[in-house]
PDB file of N, CA, C and O in Angstrom, chain B, residues numbered from 101:
ATOM      1  N   UNK B 101      85.363 106.523  84.421  1.00  0.00           N
ATOM      2  CA  UNK B 101      85.716 106.394  85.821  1.00  0.00           C
ATOM      3  C   UNK B 101      85.347 107.703  86.532  1.00  0.00           C
ATOM      4  O   UNK B 101      85.807 108.779  86.149  1.00  0.00           O
ATOM      5  N   UNK B 102      84.528 107.598  87.552  1.00  0.00           N
ATOM      6  CA  UNK B 102      84.132 108.751  88.352  1.00  0.00           C
ATOM      7  C   UNK B 102      85.092 108.862  89.536  1.00  0.00           C
ATOM      8  O   UNK B 102      84.916 108.187  90.549  1.00  0.00           O
ATOM      9  N   UNK B 103      86.106 109.716  89.404  1.00  0.00           N
ATOM     10  CA  UNK B 103      87.169 109.829  90.409  1.00  0.00           C
ATOM     11  C   UNK B 103      86.638 110.302  91.759  1.00  0.00           C
ATOM     12  O   UNK B 103      87.087 109.831  92.804  1.00  0.00           O
ATOM     13  N   UNK B 104      85.696 111.220  91.740  1.00  0.00           N
ATOM     14  CA  UNK B 104      85.137 111.724  93.002  1.00  0.00           C
ATOM     15  C   UNK B 104      84.408 110.611  93.757  1.00  0.00           C
ATOM     16  O   UNK B 104      84.506 110.509  94.980  1.00  0.00           O
ATOM     17  N   UNK B 105      83.683 109.787  93.019  1.00  0.00           N
ATOM     18  CA  UNK B 105      82.973 108.666  93.646  1.00  0.00           C
ATOM     19  C   UNK B 105      83.968 107.658  94.222  1.00  0.00           C
ATOM     20  O   UNK B 105      83.768 107.153  95.326  1.00  0.00           O
ATOM     21  N   UNK B 106      85.035 107.364  93.482  1.00  0.00           N
ATOM     22  CA  UNK B 106      86.058 106.440  93.973  1.00  0.00           C
ATOM     23  C   UNK B 106      86.744 106.988  95.222  1.00  0.00           C
ATOM     24  O   UNK B 106      86.986 106.242  96.171  1.00  0.00           O
ATOM     25  N   UNK B 107      87.059 108.282  95.230  1.00  0.00           N
ATOM     26  CA  UNK B 107      87.656 108.914  96.414  1.00  0.00           C
ATOM     27  C   UNK B 107      86.742 108.743  97.625  1.00  0.00           C
ATOM     28  O   UNK B 107      87.192 108.381  98.712  1.00  0.00           O
ATOM     29  N   UNK B 108      85.464 109.007  97.422  1.00  0.00           N
ATOM     30  CA  UNK B 108      84.491 108.910  98.507  1.00  0.00           C
ATOM     31  C   UNK B 108      84.409 107.476  99.030  1.00  0.00           C
ATOM     32  O   UNK B 108      84.418 107.259 100.242  1.00  0.00           O
ATOM     33  N   UNK B 109      84.329 106.499  98.128  1.00  0.00           N
ATOM     34  CA  UNK B 109      84.232 105.089  98.530  1.00  0.00           C
ATOM     35  C   UNK B 109      85.473 104.652  99.307  1.00  0.00           C
ATOM     36  O   UNK B 109      85.361 104.014 100.354  1.00  0.00           O
ATOM     37  N   UNK B 110      86.650 104.996  98.796  1.00  0.00           N
ATOM     38  CA  UNK B 110      87.886 104.580  99.465  1.00  0.00           C
ATOM     39  C   UNK B 110      88.018 105.236 100.841  1.00  0.00           C
ATOM     40  O   UNK B 110      88.476 104.603 101.792  1.00  0.00           O
ATOM     41  N   UNK B 111      87.621 106.488 100.943  1.00  0.00           N
ATOM     42  CA  UNK B 111      87.662 107.184 102.229  1.00  0.00           C
ATOM     43  C   UNK B 111      86.711 106.530 103.221  1.00  0.00           C
ATOM     44  O   UNK B 111      87.083 106.287 104.369  1.00  0.00           O
ATOM     45  N   UNK B 112      85.494 106.246 102.790  1.00  0.00           N
ATOM     46  CA  UNK B 112      84.509 105.613 103.665  1.00  0.00           C
ATOM     47  C   UNK B 112      84.972 104.236 104.121  1.00  0.00           C
ATOM     48  O   UNK B 112      84.855 103.895 105.299  1.00  0.00           O
ATOM     49  N   UNK B 113      85.497 103.447 103.194  1.00  0.00           N
ATOM     50  CA  UNK B 113      85.956 102.106 103.548  1.00  0.00           C
ATOM     51  C   UNK B 113      87.118 102.169 104.535  1.00  0.00           C
ATOM     52  O   UNK B 113      87.175 101.383 105.481  1.00  0.00           O
ATOM     53  N   UNK B 114      88.034 103.092 104.318  1.00  0.00           N
ATOM     54  CA  UNK B 114      89.177 103.235 105.227  1.00  0.00           C
ATOM     55  C   UNK B 114      88.716 103.654 106.613  1.00  0.00           C
ATOM     56  O   UNK B 114      89.177 103.104 107.613  1.00  0.00           O
ATOM     57  N   UNK B 115      87.815 104.617 106.682  1.00  0.00           N
ATOM     58  CA  UNK B 115      87.316 105.081 107.970  1.00  0.00           C
ATOM     59  C   UNK B 115      86.491 104.012 108.685  1.00  0.00           C
ATOM     60  O   UNK B 115      86.529 103.921 109.912  1.00  0.00           O
ATOM     61  N   UNK B 116      85.749 103.205 107.930  1.00  0.00           N
ATOM     62  CA  UNK B 116      85.010 102.098 108.541  1.00  0.00           C
ATOM     63  C   UNK B 116      85.964 101.087 109.171  1.00  0.00           C
ATOM     64  O   UNK B 116      85.680 100.540 110.236  1.00  0.00           O
ATOM     65  N   UNK B 117      87.082 100.843 108.515  1.00  0.00           N
ATOM     66  CA  UNK B 117      88.081  99.924 109.066  1.00  0.00           C
ATOM     67  C   UNK B 117      88.676 100.502 110.343  1.00  0.00           C
ATOM     68  O   UNK B 117      88.820  99.784 111.332  1.00  0.00           O
ATOM     69  N   UNK B 118      89.023 101.778 110.339  1.00  0.00           N
ATOM     70  CA  UNK B 118      89.549 102.410 111.553  1.00  0.00           C
ATOM     71  C   UNK B 118      88.535 102.332 112.689  1.00  0.00           C
ATOM     72  O   UNK B 118      88.897 102.054 113.832  1.00  0.00           O
ATOM     73  N   UNK B 119      87.284 102.575 112.378  1.00  0.00           N
ATOM     74  CA  UNK B 119      86.227 102.516 113.400  1.00  0.00           C
ATOM     75  C   UNK B 119      86.062 101.095 113.935  1.00  0.00           C
ATOM     76  O   UNK B 119      85.852 100.896 115.132  1.00  0.00           O
ATOM     77  N   UNK B 120      86.157 100.117 113.050  1.00  0.00           N
ATOM     78  CA  UNK B 120      86.030  98.706 113.449  1.00  0.00           C
ATOM     79  C   UNK B 120      87.037  98.348 114.538  1.00  0.00           C
ATOM     80  O   UNK B 120      86.736  97.557 115.431  1.00  0.00           O
ATOM     81  N   UNK B 121      88.224  98.926 114.464  1.00  0.00           N
ATOM     82  CA  UNK B 121      89.279  98.623 115.438  1.00  0.00           C
ATOM     83  C   UNK B 121      89.422  99.723 116.501  1.00  0.00           C
ATOM     84  O   UNK B 121      90.454  99.831 117.163  1.00  0.00           O
ATOM     85  N   UNK B 122      88.379 100.528 116.647  1.00  0.00           N
ATOM     86  CA  UNK B 122      88.301 101.560 117.699  1.00  0.00           C
ATOM     87  C   UNK B 122      89.450 102.562 117.646  1.00  0.00           C
ATOM     88  O   UNK B 122      89.919 103.031 118.683  1.00  0.00           O
ATOM     89  N   UNK B 123      89.897 102.885 116.449  1.00  0.00           N
ATOM     90  CA  UNK B 123      90.923 103.916 116.294  1.00  0.00           C
ATOM     91  C   UNK B 123      90.249 105.276 116.268  1.00  0.00           C
ATOM     92  O   UNK B 123      89.221 105.458 115.617  1.00  0.00           O
ATOM     93  N   UNK B 124      90.839 106.232 116.983  1.00  0.00           N
ATOM     94  CA  UNK B 124      90.205 107.540 117.128  1.00  0.00           C
ATOM     95  C   UNK B 124      90.438 108.466 115.935  1.00  0.00           C
ATOM     96  O   UNK B 124      89.683 109.420 115.747  1.00  0.00           O
ATOM     97  N   UNK B 125      91.444 108.211 115.144  1.00  0.00           N
ATOM     98  CA  UNK B 125      91.753 109.077 114.013  1.00  0.00           C
ATOM     99  C   UNK B 125      90.888 108.700 112.810  1.00  0.00           C
ATOM    100  O   UNK B 125      90.492 107.543 112.667  1.00  0.00           O
ATOM    101  N   UNK B 126      90.598 109.670 111.950  1.00  0.00           N
ATOM    102  CA  UNK B 126      89.881 109.406 110.707  1.00  0.00           C
ATOM    103  C   UNK B 126      90.660 110.017 109.545  1.00  0.00           C
ATOM    104  O   UNK B 126      91.447 110.948 109.718  1.00  0.00           O
ATOM    105  N   UNK B 127      90.426 109.480 108.390  1.00  0.00           N
ATOM    106  CA  UNK B 127      91.072 109.993 107.186  1.00  0.00           C
ATOM    107  C   UNK B 127      90.097 110.975 106.523  1.00  0.00           C
ATOM    108  O   UNK B 127      88.942 110.629 106.275  1.00  0.00           O
ATOM    109  N   UNK B 128      90.558 112.193 106.237  1.00  0.00           N
ATOM    110  CA  UNK B 128      89.683 113.207 105.642  1.00  0.00           C
ATOM    111  C   UNK B 128      89.294 112.862 104.213  1.00  0.00           C
ATOM    112  O   UNK B 128      88.118 112.910 103.853  1.00  0.00           O
ATOM    113  N   UNK B 129      90.278 112.518 103.409  1.00  0.00           N
ATOM    114  CA  UNK B 129      90.001 112.222 102.011  1.00  0.00           C
ATOM    115  C   UNK B 129      91.165 111.445 101.406  1.00  0.00           C
ATOM    116  O   UNK B 129      92.230 111.322 102.009  1.00  0.00           O
ATOM    117  N   UNK B 130      90.944 110.937 100.233  1.00  0.00           N
ATOM    118  CA  UNK B 130      91.973 110.271  99.441  1.00  0.00           C
ATOM    119  C   UNK B 130      92.443 111.280  98.402  1.00  0.00           C
ATOM    120  O   UNK B 130      91.621 111.950  97.776  1.00  0.00           O
ATOM    121  N   UNK B 131      93.746 111.397  98.212  1.00  0.00           N
ATOM    122  CA  UNK B 131      94.297 112.298  97.194  1.00  0.00           C
ATOM    123  C   UNK B 131      94.358 111.590  95.846  1.00  0.00           C
ATOM    124  O   UNK B 131      94.422 110.362  95.778  1.00  0.00           O
ATOM    125  N   UNK B 132      94.338 112.372  94.786  1.00  0.00           N
ATOM    126  CA  UNK B 132      94.367 111.815  93.433  1.00  0.00           C
ATOM    127  C   UNK B 132      95.508 112.437  92.651  1.00  0.00           C
ATOM    128  O   UNK B 132      95.667 113.658  92.630  1.00  0.00           O
ATOM    129  N   UNK B 133      96.308 111.587  92.004  1.00  0.00           N
ATOM    130  CA  UNK B 133      97.349 112.040  91.073  1.00  0.00           C
ATOM    131  C   UNK B 133      96.939 111.583  89.679  1.00  0.00           C
ATOM    132  O   UNK B 133      96.822 110.385  89.423  1.00  0.00           O
ATOM    133  N   UNK B 134      96.723 112.530  88.787  1.00  0.00           N
ATOM    134  CA  UNK B 134      96.340 112.215  87.409  1.00  0.00           C
ATOM    135  C   UNK B 134      97.573 112.222  86.519  1.00  0.00           C
ATOM    136  O   UNK B 134      98.333 113.191  86.497  1.00  0.00           O
ATOM    137  N   UNK B 135      97.762 111.136  85.788  1.00  0.00           N
ATOM    138  CA  UNK B 135      98.847 111.037  84.813  1.00  0.00           C
ATOM    139  C   UNK B 135      98.248 110.606  83.486  1.00  0.00           C
ATOM    140  O   UNK B 135      97.087 110.202  83.432  1.00  0.00           O
ATOM    141  N   UNK B 136      99.011 110.686  82.440  1.00  0.00           N
ATOM    142  CA  UNK B 136      98.457 110.383  81.120  1.00  0.00           C
ATOM    143  C   UNK B 136      97.990 108.929  80.996  1.00  0.00           C
ATOM    144  O   UNK B 136      96.953 108.665  80.387  1.00  0.00           O
ATOM    145  N   UNK B 137      98.741 107.991  81.562  1.00  0.00           N
ATOM    146  CA  UNK B 137      98.411 106.582  81.390  1.00  0.00           C
ATOM    147  C   UNK B 137      97.709 105.966  82.591  1.00  0.00           C
ATOM    148  O   UNK B 137      97.164 104.867  82.492  1.00  0.00           O
ATOM    149  N   UNK B 138      97.715 106.673  83.741  1.00  0.00           N
ATOM    150  CA  UNK B 138      97.118 106.075  84.936  1.00  0.00           C
ATOM    151  C   UNK B 138      96.665 107.161  85.900  1.00  0.00           C
ATOM    152  O   UNK B 138      97.057 108.324  85.798  1.00  0.00           O
ATOM    153  N   UNK B 139      95.832 106.741  86.834  1.00  0.00           N
ATOM    154  CA  UNK B 139      95.384 107.593  87.933  1.00  0.00           C
ATOM    155  C   UNK B 139      95.738 106.869  89.219  1.00  0.00           C
ATOM    156  O   UNK B 139      95.490 105.671  89.354  1.00  0.00           O
ATOM    157  N   UNK B 140      96.324 107.604  90.172  1.00  0.00           N
ATOM    158  CA  UNK B 140      96.737 107.008  91.442  1.00  0.00           C
ATOM    159  C   UNK B 140      95.964 107.676  92.569  1.00  0.00           C
ATOM    160  O   UNK B 140      95.927 108.902  92.679  1.00  0.00           O
ATOM    161  N   UNK B 141      95.345 106.843  93.406  1.00  0.00           N
ATOM    162  CA  UNK B 141      94.622 107.308  94.584  1.00  0.00           C
ATOM    163  C   UNK B 141      95.494 107.021  95.796  1.00  0.00           C
ATOM    164  O   UNK B 141      95.952 105.893  95.979  1.00  0.00           O
ATOM    165  N   UNK B 142      95.729 108.045  96.637  1.00  0.00           N
ATOM    166  CA  UNK B 142      96.635 107.933  97.774  1.00  0.00           C
ATOM    167  C   UNK B 142      95.883 108.163  99.083  1.00  0.00           C
ATOM    168  O   UNK B 142      95.139 109.133  99.224  1.00  0.00           O
ATOM    169  N   UNK B 143      96.089 107.258 100.032  1.00  0.00           N
ATOM    170  CA  UNK B 143      95.451 107.394 101.338  1.00  0.00           C
ATOM    171  C   UNK B 143      96.461 107.242 102.450  1.00  0.00           C
ATOM    172  O   UNK B 143      97.511 106.624 102.273  1.00  0.00           O
ATOM    173  N   UNK B 144      96.136 107.815 103.608  1.00  0.00           N
ATOM    174  CA  UNK B 144      97.058 107.820 104.737  1.00  0.00           C
ATOM    175  C   UNK B 144      96.262 107.668 106.037  1.00  0.00           C
ATOM    176  O   UNK B 144      95.329 108.432 106.287  1.00  0.00           O
ATOM    177  N   UNK B 145      96.629 106.685 106.862  1.00  0.00           N
ATOM    178  CA  UNK B 145      95.931 106.430 108.107  1.00  0.00           C
ATOM    179  C   UNK B 145      96.908 106.450 109.271  1.00  0.00           C
ATOM    180  O   UNK B 145      98.072 106.080 109.119  1.00  0.00           O
ATOM    181  N   UNK B 146      96.434 106.883 110.435  1.00  0.00           N
ATOM    182  CA  UNK B 146      97.206 106.812 111.673  1.00  0.00           C
ATOM    183  C   UNK B 146      96.569 105.747 112.556  1.00  0.00           C
ATOM    184  O   UNK B 146      95.360 105.760 112.787  1.00  0.00           O
ATOM    185  N   UNK B 147      97.396 104.822 113.049  1.00  0.00           N
ATOM    186  CA  UNK B 147      96.903 103.756 113.922  1.00  0.00           C
ATOM    187  C   UNK B 147      97.728 103.793 115.201  1.00  0.00           C
ATOM    188  O   UNK B 147      98.950 103.649 115.169  1.00  0.00           O
ATOM    189  N   UNK B 148      97.049 103.986 116.322  1.00  0.00           N
ATOM    190  CA  UNK B 148      97.744 104.106 117.603  1.00  0.00           C
ATOM    191  C   UNK B 148      97.919 102.762 118.304  1.00  0.00           C
ATOM    192  O   UNK B 148      98.886 102.588 119.047  1.00  0.00           O
ATOM    193  N   UNK B 149      97.026 101.818 118.094  1.00  0.00           N
ATOM    194  CA  UNK B 149      97.124 100.498 118.703  1.00  0.00           C
ATOM    195  C   UNK B 149      97.908  99.583 117.755  1.00  0.00           C
ATOM    196  O   UNK B 149      97.367  99.093 116.764  1.00  0.00           O
ATOM    197  N   UNK B 150      99.176  99.363 118.068  1.00  0.00           N
ATOM    198  CA  UNK B 150     100.042  98.597 117.166  1.00  0.00           C
ATOM    199  C   UNK B 150      99.585  97.150 116.992  1.00  0.00           C
ATOM    200  O   UNK B 150      99.921  96.508 115.996  1.00  0.00           O
ATOM    201  N   UNK B 151      98.827  96.639 117.949  1.00  0.00           N
ATOM    202  CA  UNK B 151      98.388  95.243 117.866  1.00  0.00           C
ATOM    203  C   UNK B 151      97.398  94.997 116.731  1.00  0.00           C
ATOM    204  O   UNK B 151      97.288  93.872 116.244  1.00  0.00           O
ATOM    205  N   UNK B 152      96.683  96.025 116.306  1.00  0.00           N
ATOM    206  CA  UNK B 152      95.675  95.836 115.261  1.00  0.00           C
ATOM    207  C   UNK B 152      96.188  96.172 113.863  1.00  0.00           C
ATOM    208  O   UNK B 152      95.452  96.025 112.887  1.00  0.00           O
ATOM    209  N   UNK B 153      97.422  96.613 113.753  1.00  0.00           N
ATOM    210  CA  UNK B 153      97.969  97.011 112.444  1.00  0.00           C
ATOM    211  C   UNK B 153      97.872  95.890 111.404  1.00  0.00           C
ATOM    212  O   UNK B 153      97.418  96.152 110.291  1.00  0.00           O
ATOM    213  N   UNK B 154      98.280  94.642 111.718  1.00  0.00           N
ATOM    214  CA  UNK B 154      98.156  93.587 110.694  1.00  0.00           C
ATOM    215  C   UNK B 154      96.712  93.364 110.236  1.00  0.00           C
ATOM    216  O   UNK B 154      96.466  93.106 109.057  1.00  0.00           O
ATOM    217  N   UNK B 155      95.762  93.464 111.164  1.00  0.00           N
ATOM    218  CA  UNK B 155      94.353  93.283 110.796  1.00  0.00           C
ATOM    219  C   UNK B 155      93.855  94.425 109.921  1.00  0.00           C
ATOM    220  O   UNK B 155      93.099  94.202 108.975  1.00  0.00           O
ATOM    221  N   UNK B 156      94.275  95.641 110.233  1.00  0.00           N
ATOM    222  CA  UNK B 156      93.868  96.791 109.425  1.00  0.00           C
ATOM    223  C   UNK B 156      94.437  96.662 108.016  1.00  0.00           C
ATOM    224  O   UNK B 156      93.743  96.941 107.038  1.00  0.00           O
ATOM    225  N   UNK B 157      95.689  96.242 107.909  1.00  0.00           N
ATOM    226  CA  UNK B 157      96.295  96.064 106.581  1.00  0.00           C
ATOM    227  C   UNK B 157      95.552  94.987 105.799  1.00  0.00           C
ATOM    228  O   UNK B 157      95.288  95.163 104.610  1.00  0.00           O
ATOM    229  N   UNK B 158      95.211  93.875 106.447  1.00  0.00           N
ATOM    230  CA  UNK B 158      94.446  92.811 105.769  1.00  0.00           C
ATOM    231  C   UNK B 158      93.091  93.323 105.293  1.00  0.00           C
ATOM    232  O   UNK B 158      92.663  93.025 104.178  1.00  0.00           O
ATOM    233  N   UNK B 159      92.419  94.097 106.150  1.00  0.00           N
ATOM    234  CA  UNK B 159      91.115  94.633 105.767  1.00  0.00           C
ATOM    235  C   UNK B 159      91.232  95.631 104.621  1.00  0.00           C
ATOM    236  O   UNK B 159      90.390  95.644 103.723  1.00  0.00           O
ATOM    237  N   UNK B 160      92.265  96.464 104.642  1.00  0.00           N
ATOM    238  CA  UNK B 160      92.486  97.396 103.533  1.00  0.00           C
ATOM    239  C   UNK B 160      92.711  96.630 102.230  1.00  0.00           C
ATOM    240  O   UNK B 160      92.152  96.981 101.191  1.00  0.00           O
ATOM    241  N   UNK B 161      93.535  95.579 102.294  1.00  0.00           N
ATOM    242  CA  UNK B 161      93.773  94.766 101.097  1.00  0.00           C
ATOM    243  C   UNK B 161      92.468  94.184 100.571  1.00  0.00           C
ATOM    244  O   UNK B 161      92.209  94.215  99.368  1.00  0.00           O
ATOM    245  N   UNK B 162      91.660  93.661 101.460  1.00  0.00           N
ATOM    246  CA  UNK B 162      90.386  93.051 101.074  1.00  0.00           C
ATOM    247  C   UNK B 162      89.443  94.075 100.443  1.00  0.00           C
ATOM    248  O   UNK B 162      88.795  93.785  99.438  1.00  0.00           O
ATOM    249  N   UNK B 163      89.364  95.277 101.032  1.00  0.00           N
ATOM    250  CA  UNK B 163      88.418  96.290 100.578  1.00  0.00           C
ATOM    251  C   UNK B 163      88.869  97.062  99.343  1.00  0.00           C
ATOM    252  O   UNK B 163      88.030  97.501  98.557  1.00  0.00           O
ATOM    253  N   UNK B 164      90.179  97.237  99.156  1.00  0.00           N
ATOM    254  CA  UNK B 164      90.668  98.135  98.104  1.00  0.00           C
ATOM    255  C   UNK B 164      91.276  97.444  96.893  1.00  0.00           C
ATOM    256  O   UNK B 164      91.466  98.085  95.860  1.00  0.00           O
ATOM    257  N   UNK B 165      91.587  96.157  96.988  1.00  0.00           N
ATOM    258  CA  UNK B 165      92.288  95.510  95.868  1.00  0.00           C
ATOM    259  C   UNK B 165      91.450  95.432  94.597  1.00  0.00           C
ATOM    260  O   UNK B 165      92.006  95.299  93.507  1.00  0.00           O
ATOM    261  N   UNK B 166      90.134  95.512  94.710  1.00  0.00           N
ATOM    262  CA  UNK B 166      89.274  95.428  93.538  1.00  0.00           C
ATOM    263  C   UNK B 166      89.296  96.662  92.657  1.00  0.00           C
ATOM    264  O   UNK B 166      88.804  96.621  91.529  1.00  0.00           O
ATOM    265  N   UNK B 167      89.855  97.758  93.148  1.00  0.00           N
ATOM    266  CA  UNK B 167      89.880  99.000  92.371  1.00  0.00           C
ATOM    267  C   UNK B 167      91.009  99.035  91.347  1.00  0.00           C
ATOM    268  O   UNK B 167      90.851  99.619  90.275  1.00  0.00           O
ATOM    269  N   UNK B 168      92.135  98.425  91.659  1.00  0.00           N
ATOM    270  CA  UNK B 168      93.301  98.464  90.780  1.00  0.00           C
ATOM    271  C   UNK B 168      94.491  97.860  91.493  1.00  0.00           C
ATOM    272  O   UNK B 168      94.325  97.064  92.417  1.00  0.00           O
ATOM    273  N   UNK B 169      95.694  98.231  91.069  1.00  0.00           N
ATOM    274  CA  UNK B 169      96.920  97.718  91.683  1.00  0.00           C
ATOM    275  C   UNK B 169      97.110  98.432  93.023  1.00  0.00           C
ATOM    276  O   UNK B 169      97.213  99.658  93.075  1.00  0.00           O
ATOM    277  N   UNK B 170      97.154  97.655  94.097  1.00  0.00           N
ATOM    278  CA  UNK B 170      97.202  98.199  95.453  1.00  0.00           C
ATOM    279  C   UNK B 170      98.588  98.008  96.057  1.00  0.00           C
ATOM    280  O   UNK B 170      99.167  96.925  95.972  1.00  0.00           O
ATOM    281  N   UNK B 171      99.116  99.071  96.669  1.00  0.00           N
ATOM    282  CA  UNK B 171     100.372  99.019  97.417  1.00  0.00           C
ATOM    283  C   UNK B 171     100.107  99.601  98.797  1.00  0.00           C
ATOM    284  O   UNK B 171      99.545 100.689  98.923  1.00  0.00           O
ATOM    285  N   UNK B 172     100.520  98.863  99.842  1.00  0.00           N
ATOM    286  CA  UNK B 172     100.339  99.330 101.210  1.00  0.00           C
ATOM    287  C   UNK B 172     101.694  99.324 101.903  1.00  0.00           C
ATOM    288  O   UNK B 172     102.468  98.374 101.789  1.00  0.00           O
ATOM    289  N   UNK B 173     101.959 100.409 102.626  1.00  0.00           N
ATOM    290  CA  UNK B 173     103.199 100.519 103.402  1.00  0.00           C
ATOM    291  C   UNK B 173     102.843 100.946 104.815  1.00  0.00           C
ATOM    292  O   UNK B 173     101.835 101.617 105.040  1.00  0.00           O
ATOM    293  N   UNK B 174     103.688 100.546 105.772  1.00  0.00           N
ATOM    294  CA  UNK B 174     103.482 101.016 107.138  1.00  0.00           C
ATOM    295  C   UNK B 174     104.823 101.389 107.751  1.00  0.00           C
ATOM    296  O   UNK B 174     105.860 100.818 107.415  1.00  0.00           O
ATOM    297  N   UNK B 175     104.778 102.361 108.659  1.00  0.00           N
ATOM    298  CA  UNK B 175     105.999 102.862 109.283  1.00  0.00           C
ATOM    299  C   UNK B 175     105.658 103.415 110.660  1.00  0.00           C
ATOM    300  O   UNK B 175     104.645 104.091 110.834  1.00  0.00           O
ATOM    301  N   UNK B 176     106.505 103.124 111.628  1.00  0.00           N
ATOM    302  CA  UNK B 176     106.326 103.657 112.981  1.00  0.00           C
ATOM    303  C   UNK B 176     106.774 105.114 112.997  1.00  0.00           C
ATOM    304  O   UNK B 176     107.819 105.468 112.450  1.00  0.00           O
ATOM    305  N   UNK B 177     105.955 105.952 113.639  1.00  0.00           N
ATOM    306  CA  UNK B 177     106.264 107.376 113.785  1.00  0.00           C
ATOM    307  C   UNK B 177     106.291 107.691 115.274  1.00  0.00           C
ATOM    308  O   UNK B 177     105.358 107.365 116.008  1.00  0.00           O
ATOM    309  N   UNK B 178     107.384 108.336 115.715  1.00  0.00           N
ATOM    310  CA  UNK B 178     107.522 108.721 117.114  1.00  0.00           C
ATOM    311  C   UNK B 178     107.741 110.225 117.187  1.00  0.00           C
ATOM    312  O   UNK B 178     108.879 110.691 117.138  1.00  0.00           O
ATOM    313  N   UNK B 179     106.653 110.987 117.306  1.00  0.00           N
ATOM    314  CA  UNK B 179     106.789 112.435 117.418  1.00  0.00           C
ATOM    315  C   UNK B 179     107.366 112.825 118.786  1.00  0.00           C
ATOM    316  O   UNK B 179     107.291 112.050 119.740  1.00  0.00           O
ATOM    317  N   UNK B 180     107.927 114.004 118.873  1.00  0.00           N
ATOM    318  CA  UNK B 180     108.546 114.432 120.129  1.00  0.00           C
ATOM    319  C   UNK B 180     107.519 114.729 121.214  1.00  0.00           C
ATOM    320  O   UNK B 180     107.793 114.511 122.394  1.00  0.00           O
ATOM    321  N   UNK B 181     106.347 115.221 120.838  1.00  0.00           N
ATOM    322  CA  UNK B 181     105.396 115.710 121.848  1.00  0.00           C
ATOM    323  C   UNK B 181     104.005 115.089 121.716  1.00  0.00           C
ATOM    324  O   UNK B 181     103.014 115.704 122.110  1.00  0.00           O
ATOM    325  N   UNK B 182     103.925 113.893 121.171  1.00  0.00           N
ATOM    326  CA  UNK B 182     102.634 113.231 120.991  1.00  0.00           C
ATOM    327  C   UNK B 182     102.854 111.714 121.045  1.00  0.00           C
ATOM    328  O   UNK B 182     103.988 111.247 120.937  1.00  0.00           O
ATOM    329  N   UNK B 183     101.782 110.954 121.212  1.00  0.00           N
ATOM    330  CA  UNK B 183     101.925 109.498 121.260  1.00  0.00           C
ATOM    331  C   UNK B 183     102.450 108.922 119.938  1.00  0.00           C
ATOM    332  O   UNK B 183     102.187 109.467 118.866  1.00  0.00           O
ATOM    333  N   UNK B 184     103.178 107.837 120.028  1.00  0.00           N
ATOM    334  CA  UNK B 184     103.653 107.124 118.837  1.00  0.00           C
ATOM    335  C   UNK B 184     102.467 106.503 118.103  1.00  0.00           C
ATOM    336  O   UNK B 184     101.432 106.199 118.696  1.00  0.00           O
ATOM    337  N   UNK B 185     102.645 106.328 116.814  1.00  0.00           N
ATOM    338  CA  UNK B 185     101.609 105.671 116.021  1.00  0.00           C
ATOM    339  C   UNK B 185     102.255 104.997 114.817  1.00  0.00           C
ATOM    340  O   UNK B 185     103.430 105.208 114.515  1.00  0.00           O
ATOM    341  N   UNK B 186     101.457 104.185 114.142  1.00  0.00           N
ATOM    342  CA  UNK B 186     101.884 103.556 112.894  1.00  0.00           C
ATOM    343  C   UNK B 186     101.192 104.302 111.758  1.00  0.00           C
ATOM    344  O   UNK B 186      99.969 104.444 111.743  1.00  0.00           O
ATOM    345  N   UNK B 187     101.987 104.769 110.819  1.00  0.00           N
ATOM    346  CA  UNK B 187     101.458 105.449 109.639  1.00  0.00           C
ATOM    347  C   UNK B 187     101.291 104.382 108.556  1.00  0.00           C
ATOM    348  O   UNK B 187     102.265 103.770 108.118  1.00  0.00           O
ATOM    349  N   UNK B 188     100.052 104.171 108.134  1.00  0.00           N
ATOM    350  CA  UNK B 188      99.762 103.227 107.053  1.00  0.00           C
ATOM    351  C   UNK B 188      99.368 104.045 105.833  1.00  0.00           C
ATOM    352  O   UNK B 188      98.422 104.831 105.879  1.00  0.00           O
ATOM    353  N   UNK B 189     100.094 103.855 104.754  1.00  0.00           N
ATOM    354  CA  UNK B 189      99.752 104.557 103.521  1.00  0.00           C
ATOM    355  C   UNK B 189      99.414 103.527 102.449  1.00  0.00           C
ATOM    356  O   UNK B 189      99.956 102.422 102.426  1.00  0.00           O
ATOM    357  N   UNK B 190      98.514 103.915 101.577  1.00  0.00           N
ATOM    358  CA  UNK B 190      98.189 103.028 100.458  1.00  0.00           C
ATOM    359  C   UNK B 190      98.075 103.854  99.190  1.00  0.00           C
ATOM    360  O   UNK B 190      97.762 105.044  99.218  1.00  0.00           O
ATOM    361  N   UNK B 191      98.337 103.188  98.086  1.00  0.00           N
ATOM    362  CA  UNK B 191      98.016 103.792  96.795  1.00  0.00           C
ATOM    363  C   UNK B 191      97.384 102.738  95.909  1.00  0.00           C
ATOM    364  O   UNK B 191      97.774 101.570  95.906  1.00  0.00           O
ATOM    365  N   UNK B 192      96.403 103.190  95.166  1.00  0.00           N
ATOM    366  CA  UNK B 192      95.673 102.341  94.231  1.00  0.00           C
ATOM    367  C   UNK B 192      95.893 102.937  92.860  1.00  0.00           C
ATOM    368  O   UNK B 192      95.513 104.080  92.603  1.00  0.00           O
ATOM    369  N   UNK B 193      96.507 102.164  91.975  1.00  0.00           N
ATOM    370  CA  UNK B 193      96.805 102.636  90.625  1.00  0.00           C
ATOM    371  C   UNK B 193      95.806 102.024  89.650  1.00  0.00           C
ATOM    372  O   UNK B 193      95.648 100.805  89.584  1.00  0.00           O
ATOM    373  N   UNK B 194      95.137 102.887  88.898  1.00  0.00           N
ATOM    374  CA  UNK B 194      94.173 102.457  87.900  1.00  0.00           C
ATOM    375  C   UNK B 194      94.641 102.941  86.543  1.00  0.00           C
ATOM    376  O   UNK B 194      94.882 104.133  86.353  1.00  0.00           O
ATOM    377  N   UNK B 195      94.772 102.024  85.601  1.00  0.00           N
ATOM    378  CA  UNK B 195      95.194 102.376  84.244  1.00  0.00           C
ATOM    379  C   UNK B 195      94.038 103.070  83.524  1.00  0.00           C
ATOM    380  O   UNK B 195      92.899 102.605  83.556  1.00  0.00           O
ATOM    381  N   UNK B 196      94.356 104.194  82.871  1.00  0.00           N
ATOM    382  CA  UNK B 196      93.318 104.952  82.135  1.00  0.00           C
ATOM    383  C   UNK B 196      92.979 104.270  80.823  1.00  0.00           C
ATOM    384  O   UNK B 196      92.134 104.758  80.074  1.00  0.00           O
TER     385      UNK B 196
END
């Protein structure tokens, strides 16, 4: 398993999805947690248009489920001095 290649692919796919829905934020990279029995890839996206959140989650599921066990979570974030957004996080677990 080429972890760097997987990180690059997941980052590109996530950013393509954000671009598809005209979101201005981009994800810099996917983080990797190495464990003895598995490797977990972690990603985090900011979505400002709440109406497209279900579509973005569906697209993430479609694009990332082939890598391993996929978990996606979303949560509304309301900062004090910036616009509200939905934080979408995902992790892909691959057994070593």
